C-alpha positions as CSV (number, residue, x, y, z in Angstrom):
1,X,18.9,-13.9,24.5
2,X,22.8,-14.3,25.7
3,X,21.7,-17.8,26.6
4,X,20.2,-18.9,23.8
5,X,23.6,-17.8,21.6
6,X,25.4,-19.4,23.9
7,X,24.0,-22.4,23.9
8,X,24.0,-22.2,19.8
9,X,27.8,-21.7,20.3
10,X,28.8,-25.1,22.5
11,X,26.2,-27.2,20.0
12,X,28.1,-25.7,16.8
13,X,31.5,-26.8,19.1
14,X,30.5,-30.3,20.0
15,X,29.3,-30.8,16.7
16,X,32.5,-29.7,15.1
17,X,34.7,-31.4,17.3
18,X,32.7,-34.8,16.4
19,X,33.5,-33.8,12.7
20,X,36.9,-33.2,12.8
21,X,37.0,-36.5,14.5
22,X,40.8,-38.7,12.6
23,X,39.9,-41.7,14.2
24,X,36.9,-42.7,12.2
25,X,34.4,-41.8,9.6
26,X,30.5,-42.5,9.8
27,X,28.0,-42.1,7.4
28,X,24.3,-43.2,7.1
29,X,23.1,-45.5,3.8
30,X,25.3,-44.1,0.2
31,X,26.1,-40.5,1.6
32,X,29.3,-39.9,3.0
33,X,29.7,-38.1,6.6
34,X,25.9,-38.1,6.9
35,X,25.2,-36.9,10.5
36,X,22.6,-39.7,12.0
37,X,26.1,-41.9,12.8
38,X,24.3,-43.2,15.8
39,X,21.3,-45.0,14.6
40,X,23.0,-46.2,11.7
41,X,26.6,-46.4,10.7
42,X,28.0,-48.0,7.3
43,X,31.6,-49.3,6.5
44,X,33.8,-47.2,4.0
45,X,32.1,-49.6,1.5
46,X,29.6,-47.0,0.5
47,X,26.6,-50.1,1.1
48,X,24.8,-49.8,4.2
49,X,26.6,-52.4,6.4
50,X,26.3,-51.2,10.1
51,X,29.7,-50.5,11.6
52,X,32.2,-48.3,12.5
53,X,35.3,-47.6,10.5
54,X,38.9,-46.3,12.6
55,X,40.6,-44.2,9.8
56,X,43.9,-42.5,9.8
57,X,45.0,-40.5,7.0
58,X,42.2,-41.5,5.3
59,X,42.9,-45.3,5.1
60,X,40.5,-47.8,7.2
61,X,42.5,-49.4,10.3
62,X,40.2,-50.9,12.2
63,X,36.5,-51.7,12.4
64,X,33.7,-53.2,14.2
65,X,31.0,-54.3,12.1
66,X,27.5,-54.6,12.9
67,X,28.0,-58.2,14.9
68,X,30.1,-56.6,17.4
69,X,33.2,-57.8,16.1
70,X,36.7,-56.3,16.1
71,X,38.8,-56.0,13.0
72,X,42.6,-54.4,12.7
73,X,44.0,-54.5,9.3
74,X,47.7,-54.6,8.7
75,X,49.5,-51.5,7.5
76,X,50.2,-52.0,4.2
77,X,47.2,-53.7,3.0
78,X,45.2,-54.5,0.0
79,X,42.4,-56.2,1.9
80,X,38.9,-54.5,1.3
81,X,37.9,-53.6,5.2
82,X,33.9,-55.8,3.8
83,X,35.9,-59.0,2.7
84,X,37.9,-59.2,5.9
85,X,34.5,-58.4,7.9
86,X,33.2,-61.1,5.9
87,X,36.6,-63.1,7.2
88,X,35.6,-62.4,10.7
89,X,32.3,-62.7,10.4
90,X,32.8,-66.4,9.0
91,X,34.6,-67.6,12.4
92,X,32.0,-68.9,15.0
93,X,32.7,-67.1,18.2
94,X,35.1,-64.6,17.0
95,X,35.2,-61.2,19.3
96,X,38.5,-60.2,17.6
97,X,40.4,-60.3,14.4
98,X,44.1,-59.1,13.4
99,X,45.8,-59.3,9.9
100,X,49.5,-59.2,10.3
101,X,51.2,-59.5,13.6
102,X,50.5,-58.4,17.1
103,X,52.9,-57.6,20.1
104,X,52.0,-57.3,23.9
105,X,54.1,-58.0,27.1
106,X,51.7,-61.1,27.6
107,X,49.0,-62.8,26.5
108,X,46.5,-64.8,29.3
109,X,43.2,-66.7,27.5
110,X,41.0,-67.1,29.9
111,X,36.7,-67.4,30.6
112,X,35.9,-63.9,31.6
113,X,33.9,-64.9,34.2
114,X,34.3,-64.5,38.2
115,X,35.6,-67.3,40.1
116,X,37.3,-68.2,37.0
117,X,41.2,-69.9,37.6
118,X,42.1,-71.9,34.4
119,X,44.6,-69.5,32.2
120,X,46.4,-69.8,29.5
121,X,49.5,-67.5,29.4
122,X,52.0,-66.3,27.0
123,X,54.7,-64.3,28.5
124,X,58.0,-63.2,26.6
125,X,60.8,-61.3,28.8
126,X,64.2,-61.8,30.5
127,X,66.1,-63.9,27.5
128,X,62.8,-66.7,27.5
129,X,59.1,-66.9,26.3
130,X,56.9,-69.0,28.6
131,X,53.7,-70.9,27.5
132,X,51.8,-71.9,30.9
133,X,48.7,-73.7,31.7
134,X,47.6,-72.3,35.3
135,X,44.5,-74.1,37.3
136,X,44.2,-76.6,34.9
137,X,42.6,-79.9,36.4
138,X,42.7,-81.8,33.2
139,X,46.3,-80.5,32.3
140,X,47.4,-79.0,29.1
141,X,45.7,-80.1,25.6
142,X,47.9,-79.5,22.0
143,X,46.4,-81.0,19.2
144,X,46.2,-81.4,15.3
145,X,43.1,-82.0,14.4
146,X,43.7,-82.7,10.4
147,X,47.1,-83.5,10.0
148,X,47.7,-85.1,13.1
149,X,51.3,-84.1,13.6
150,X,52.9,-81.4,16.2
151,X,56.6,-80.7,15.3
152,X,58.7,-79.5,17.8
153,X,62.0,-77.6,16.9
154,X,65.4,-78.2,18.4
155,X,65.6,-79.6,21.9
156,X,62.8,-80.1,24.2
157,X,63.0,-80.1,28.0
158,X,61.5,-82.0,30.7
159,X,61.1,-80.6,34.5
160,X,62.6,-77.9,35.3
161,X,64.8,-79.8,38.6
162,X,65.5,-82.8,36.7
163,X,66.2,-81.6,32.7
164,X,65.7,-84.4,30.4
165,X,65.8,-83.5,26.7
166,X,64.5,-84.9,23.6
167,X,65.8,-83.9,20.0
168,X,68.5,-83.7,18.2
169,X,71.9,-85.1,19.8
170,X,75.3,-86.2,18.8
171,X,75.6,-86.2,14.6
172,X,72.5,-84.5,14.8
173,X,70.9,-88.3,15.8
174,X,67.6,-87.9,17.3
175,X,68.2,-88.1,21.4
176,X,67.0,-88.5,24.5
177,X,69.3,-87.4,26.9
178,X,68.8,-88.0,30.6
179,X,71.8,-85.9,32.3
180,X,70.7,-86.5,36.0
181,X,71.2,-89.6,38.2
182,X,67.9,-90.1,38.4
183,X,66.7,-93.6,36.8
184,X,64.7,-92.7,33.6
185,X,61.1,-94.9,33.3
186,X,60.0,-95.9,30.0
187,X,56.7,-98.0,30.6
188,X,53.8,-99.2,29.0
189,X,50.7,-101.5,29.8
190,X,50.9,-103.1,26.3
191,X,54.7,-103.5,26.4
192,X,57.3,-101.7,24.6
193,X,58.5,-102.1,21.0
194,X,61.9,-101.2,19.6
195,X,62.2,-101.0,15.7
196,X,65.7,-101.1,14.4
197,X,64.6,-100.7,11.0
198,X,61.5,-99.4,9.4
199,X,58.4,-100.4,10.0
200,X,57.1,-98.7,13.2
201,X,54.1,-97.6,11.6
202,X,53.5,-100.5,8.9
203,X,53.9,-104.2,10.6
204,X,53.7,-105.3,14.4
205,X,57.4,-106.7,14.8
206,X,59.5,-104.8,16.5
207,X,63.6,-105.9,16.6
208,X,62.9,-105.7,20.6
209,X,59.9,-106.3,22.3
210,X,59.3,-105.7,26.4
211,X,56.4,-107.0,27.8
212,X,55.1,-108.2,31.7
213,X,56.5,-111.2,31.4
214,X,59.3,-111.5,29.0
215,X,62.2,-109.6,27.3
216,X,62.2,-110.7,23.3
217,X,64.7,-110.0,20.6
218,X,64.4,-111.3,17.1
219,X,67.3,-110.8,15.8
220,X,70.9,-111.7,17.6
221,X,71.7,-109.5,20.4
222,X,75.6,-108.6,20.4
223,X,77.4,-107.7,23.9
224,X,80.7,-105.9,23.1
225,X,83.1,-104.9,25.5
226,X,87.1,-104.4,25.1
227,X,87.4,-106.0,22.1
228,X,85.5,-108.9,23.5
229,X,81.8,-110.0,21.4
230,X,79.9,-112.2,23.3
231,X,76.7,-113.2,20.6
232,X,73.0,-114.6,21.8
233,X,70.8,-115.8,18.6
234,X,70.5,-118.2,16.6
235,X,73.1,-120.2,14.7
236,X,74.7,-119.8,11.1
237,X,72.1,-122.3,9.8
238,X,69.1,-121.1,11.8
239,X,68.3,-124.5,12.9
240,X,70.1,-124.2,16.8
241,X,70.2,-121.6,19.2
242,X,73.9,-119.8,19.8
243,X,75.7,-118.6,22.7
244,X,78.9,-117.6,22.5
245,X,81.7,-115.2,21.3
246,X,82.5,-114.0,17.8
247,X,85.6,-113.6,18.8
248,X,89.1,-115.0,19.6
249,X,87.7,-115.2,23.5
250,X,86.1,-117.9,25.3
251,X,83.4,-117.8,27.4
252,X,82.8,-118.9,31.3
253,X,79.3,-121.1,32.1
254,X,79.2,-119.4,35.8
255,X,77.0,-120.2,39.3
256,X,77.6,-118.1,42.0
257,X,80.0,-116.0,40.7
258,X,82.4,-118.6,40.0
259,X,83.3,-119.8,36.7
260,X,82.0,-123.4,36.1
261,X,82.4,-124.2,32.6
262,X,85.0,-122.8,30.3
263,X,84.8,-122.8,26.7
264,X,88.2,-122.1,25.6
265,X,89.2,-120.5,21.4
266,X,90.9,-123.3,21.5
267,X,87.7,-125.8,21.0
268,X,88.2,-127.1,24.1
269,X,86.2,-127.8,27.4
270,X,87.3,-127.1,30.7
271,X,85.3,-127.9,33.8
272,X,86.3,-126.4,37.2
273,X,88.9,-125.4,36.2
274,X,90.5,-121.4,36.7
275,X,92.0,-119.1,34.1
276,X,95.3,-120.2,36.0
277,X,94.7,-123.9,35.6
278,X,94.0,-123.6,32.2
279,X,97.0,-121.8,31.2
280,X,99.1,-124.2,33.0
281,X,98.3,-127.1,30.6
282,X,100.6,-127.9,28.3
283,X,99.9,-126.8,24.3
284,X,100.7,-130.3,23.3
285,X,97.7,-131.8,25.7
286,X,95.1,-129.2,24.7
287,X,96.1,-130.6,21.4
288,X,95.0,-133.9,22.2
289,X,92.0,-134.0,24.6
290,X,89.0,-131.8,23.7
291,X,87.5,-131.8,27.7
292,X,89.6,-130.9,30.7
293,X,88.0,-132.0,34.0
294,X,88.4,-131.3,37.7
295,X,88.3,-133.7,40.4
296,X,86.8,-136.2,37.8
297,X,84.1,-137.7,36.4
298,X,81.7,-139.5,38.6
299,X,78.9,-141.4,36.1
300,X,76.8,-144.5,36.5
301,X,77.6,-145.5,33.0
302,X,79.7,-143.7,30.3
303,X,80.8,-144.7,26.8
304,X,83.7,-145.1,24.5
305,X,83.0,-145.3,21.1
306,X,86.4,-147.1,18.9
307,X,88.1,-144.3,16.6
308,X,89.0,-147.3,14.4
309,X,90.9,-150.1,15.8
310,X,90.2,-152.6,19.0
311,X,92.8,-155.4,19.7
312,X,91.4,-158.3,17.9
313,X,94.3,-158.3,15.8
314,X,96.4,-159.7,18.6
315,X,94.4,-163.0,17.7
316,X,95.8,-162.5,14.0
317,X,98.1,-165.7,12.6
318,X,100.3,-163.0,11.3
319,X,100.8,-161.5,14.5
320,X,104.6,-160.9,16.5
321,X,103.6,-162.5,19.8
322,X,106.9,-161.5,22.4
323,X,107.8,-165.2,24.1
324,X,107.8,-165.3,27.7
325,X,111.6,-164.6,28.4
326,X,111.3,-160.8,26.0
327,X,108.7,-160.0,28.0
328,X,110.5,-160.2,31.4
329,X,113.4,-159.0,29.9
330,X,111.8,-155.7,28.4
331,X,110.3,-155.7,32.2
332,X,113.3,-155.5,33.9
333,X,114.5,-153.2,31.9
334,X,111.9,-150.7,32.1
335,X,109.4,-151.4,34.7
336,X,105.9,-152.2,32.9
337,X,104.5,-154.1,30.4
338,X,105.6,-153.7,26.3
339,X,103.1,-151.2,24.8
340,X,101.9,-150.2,28.2
341,X,102.5,-145.9,28.8
342,X,105.3,-145.6,32.1
343,X,103.8,-143.8,35.4
344,X,106.5,-140.9,34.5
345,X,104.2,-140.6,30.6
346,X,101.1,-140.8,32.6
347,X,101.9,-138.2,34.8
348,X,103.1,-135.9,32.4
349,X,100.6,-136.2,29.4
350,X,97.8,-138.2,31.0
351,X,96.5,-141.0,28.9
352,X,93.6,-142.0,26.5
353,X,91.2,-144.1,27.9
354,X,90.1,-145.2,24.5
355,X,93.9,-146.4,24.1
356,X,94.6,-147.5,27.7
357,X,91.8,-149.7,27.4
358,X,92.7,-151.2,23.7
359,X,96.3,-151.8,25.2
360,X,94.7,-153.4,28.3
361,X,92.3,-155.9,26.0
362,X,96.1,-156.4,24.1
363,X,97.9,-157.7,27.4
364,X,94.7,-159.3,28.0
365,X,94.3,-161.6,24.9
366,X,98.3,-161.8,24.9
367,X,98.4,-163.6,28.2
368,X,95.6,-165.9,26.8
369,X,97.5,-167.1,24.4
370,X,100.8,-167.3,26.6
371,X,98.1,-169.1,28.5
372,X,97.0,-171.2,25.7
373,X,101.0,-172.1,24.7
374,X,101.7,-173.0,28.5
375,X,98.6,-175.6,28.7
376,X,99.8,-177.2,25.3
377,X,103.0,-177.6,26.7
378,X,101.9,-178.7,29.9
379,X,99.6,-181.5,28.0
380,X,102.8,-182.6,26.0
381,X,105.4,-183.0,29.0
382,X,102.0,-185.1,30.6
383,X,101.7,-187.6,27.7
384,X,105.7,-187.9,28.2
385,X,105.6,-188.4,31.5
386,X,102.3,-191.6,30.6
387,X,105.0,-192.9,27.9
388,X,108.1,-192.9,30.2
389,X,105.7,-194.7,32.7
390,X,104.7,-198.1,30.5
């Protein structure tokens, strides 16, 4: 008898403890608090929906629905448990749904199978947060399936050994910054295009393009240093190419580290002359001539186009031909022919090839006139001599 009484007391005590649980309420069918909770459990909706309802202060905090999916609601939520269960149910392969925030020291995402080493770990500690993909032979994939955009805020750093940053820089300009001494490499099998204006997603005409065989620019290229601006591009009329300075400095064309041709800001060309040589040329010569050449010019032939005059005026009837005696007096006094520059003048100023050719032709034509005069005088003397012999 005592054994029977003791057994009844144990059963009553156990059942009372079950009904006293504050972490879940269980009922069957439309009645609340039914005892057949193991076979058929209903949600707080009073509908016949299988599941376990976890409550505190008579409010649902979470559940396991009849599909084995877990759900936890936010502390001050107004969402009905059944509605949230339907949301959880509608997500394929979902095991746990949480309304609101979840806080954990670390989260590891992986397949729960023996031998699986691929994990995605989230950790926040010691002043930094880490997302690590481990054992990922195919890498870490981040994808925006609908918006097709991935936003990263502030600066992004790559490689913990040689940090390179991507993000806002000086004046909040978008910046890629490699602060170490390693070379930054940018490569593309199909070439690299750089747009300096809008159109990067609208056209295929970058302002600057690098391919495996050429570097191409469709806009002028300016190289600027210490106040000197060098432009490589098209001329202002877009009919010719252009290589030259756009500031008041000259341009050197060099080979083997030495200047071969210097184009001066004075519009003159200097060939084979160094900076010191160019500086030592007197300004009046620079104003008079356009081309200065060291060591001379060797050519099979060259032509000189006359400016506006030639020496044929010597044969004009009005030409004032000096007398031979006057020429002799001039030579005796100056040691050179009239109209011909002196040796001192040539040494100081050089001479114009055109003007010199004209002067030489003038002297040849004058000499021809003198010869004609002399021949006339000789013929006259011969005639007189013959007349005197008769």
